[in-house]
C-alpha positions in Angstrom: -14.0 0.5 -6.1 -12.9 3.6 -4.2 -10.7 6.3 -6.2 -8.5 8.8 -4.7 -11.1 11.4 -5.3 -13.4 9.6 -3.1 -11.2 9.8 0.0 -9.7 12.6 2.7 -6.4 13.3 0.4 -5.3 15.4 3.6 -5.7 12.2 5.8 -4.1 10.2 3.1 -1.0 12.4 2.7 -0.5 12.8 6.7 -0.3 8.9 6.6 2.5 8.7 4.1 4.5 11.8 5.0 4.8 9.7 8.4 6.8 7.6 6.1 8.7 10.2 4.2 6.6 9.4 1.3 5.0 12.3 -0.9 1.9 11.8 -2.9 2.3 13.6 -6.3 -1.2 14.1 -8.2 -1.0 13.8 -11.9 -3.5 15.3 -14.1 -6.3 13.4 -15.5 -5.6 11.3 -18.7 -1.9 11.8 -18.5 0.4 8.6 -17.9 1.2 8.1 -14.3 5.1 8.1 -13.7 6.3 4.9 -12.1 3.0 3.0 -12.7 4.0 -0.9 -13.0 0.6 -1.8 -14.1 0.0 1.3 -16.3 -3.4 2.8 -16.9 -4.8 4.6 -13.8 -2.5 2.6 -11.2 0.0 4.4 -8.8 3.4 4.6 -9.4 6.8 5.0 -7.2 9.8 6.6 -8.2 12.2 7.1 -5.3 10.2 8.8 -2.4 7.2 10.1 -4.6 4.2 8.3 -5.0 2.3 9.4 -8.4 -1.7 9.0 -8.7 -4.5 10.5 -10.4 -7.7 11.4 -9.0 -9.0 8.2 -10.7 -6.2 6.1 -9.1 -8.1 3.3 -7.2 -6.9 3.8 -3.2 -6.2 0.1 -3.0 -3.4 0.8 -5.6 -2.0 4.0 -3.5 -2.0 2.1 -0.4 -0.5 -1.0 -2.1 2.4 1.2 -3.6 2.9 2.9 -0.6 3.2 -0.1 1.6 6.0 -1.5 -0.8 7.8 1.5 -0.5 7.7 0.8 3.5 8.5 -2.8 3.4 11.2 -2.5 0.7 15.0 -2.8 1.8 16.9 0.8 2.0 18.9 -0.2 -0.8 16.1 -1.2 -3.1 14.2 2.1 -1.9 17.3 4.3 -3.0 17.2 2.8 -6.4 13.3 2.8 -7.0 11.7 3.5 -9.9 8.5 1.7 -11.1 9.5 -1.9 -10.2 9.1 -2.5 -6.3 10.2 -6.1 -6.5 10.3 -8.1 -3.5 9.7 -11.7 -2.5 6.3 -13.5 -1.9 6.9 -12.9 1.7 7.1 -9.2 1.2 4.1 -9.1 -0.8 2.2 -10.7 1.7 3.5 -8.2 4.1 2.5 -5.1 1.8 -1.0 -6.3 1.3 -1.3 -6.6 5.2 -0.1 -3.2 5.8 -2.4 -1.5 3.0 -5.2 -3.2 5.3 -4.1 -1.7 8.5 -3.9 1.4 7.0 -7.6 1.5 5.5 -9.0 1.7 9.0 -6.6 5.0 9.7 -8.6 6.6 6.7 -12.0 8.3 7.7 -14.6 6.6 5.3 -12.3 3.8 4.2 -11.9 1.0 6.7 -10.6 -2.7 6.2 -13.8 -4.1 5.1 -14.3 -1.6 2.4 -10.5 -2.6 1.1 -10.8 -6.1 1.4 -13.7 -5.7 -1.4 -11.6 -3.2 -3.7 -8.6 -6.0 -3.5 -11.1 -8.9 -4.4 -12.5 -6.9 -7.4 -9.2 -5.9 -8.7 -7.9 -9.5 -8.2 -5.6 -10.0 -5.5 -5.2 -13.6 -5.1 -5.0 -15.5 -1.5 -4.8 -19.0 -0.7 -8.3 -19.1 1.2 -9.8 -17.3 -1.9 -10.4 -13.6 -0.5 -8.8 -10.6 1.4 -10.8 -10.8 4.2 -10.4 -14.6 5.1 -6.7 -14.3 4.2 -6.4 -11.4 6.8 -8.4 -13.0 9.4 -7.3 -16.7 9.2 -4.0 -17.0 7.1 -2.0 -13.8 7.3 0.2 -14.6 10.3 3.4 -15.0 8.3 2.7 -11.4 7.3 2.2 -9.8 10.6 5.3 -11.7 11.8 7.2 -10.4 8.7 6.2 -6.7 9.8 7.0 -7.2 13.1 10.5 -8.9 12.3 11.2 -5.6 10.0 10.0 -3.1 13.0 7.2 -1.9 11.0 4.6 -3.1 13.2 5.5 -3.6 17.1 4.9 -6.5 19.4 1.2 -5.4 20.1 0.8 -5.1 16.4 0.6 -1.4 16.4 2.6 0.7 13.8 5.7 2.0 14.6 5.5 4.4 11.4 9.2 3.2 10.5 10.5 1.9 7.1 12.3 -1.1 6.9 16.2 -0.8 7.1 
């Protein structure tokens, strides 16, 4: 599983900053503020995404995608629990996969594997099949929220 220490953090930070999200590193073995799952999983508090170098990259991308996909009202009160419904959760998963292809040395194929190892569950049994065969609703959700444009390109906008 790719960890934060395995990736180009400058490229990741550049991506997050396009969405006004700041990556804050937490020292090893310290609790991660705003982590819903605890352990080494990423956390959200306001516009800060907290992680340690042993945080899985998929966790960082997933929490960042929650920040982008949530409503402005939820974002303003954000602390730990990103909330959202099933449709938004699917959009979050779709967005994190798109982002993986923007990060040097990552790519969607690697992220599919890491998502499956962690235990993401999809109707078709794995992240790869879901994304390729069953994620039209998630893509449309992102387009309706203006996070993707009509050509399925990132707009680098937050859901309003």
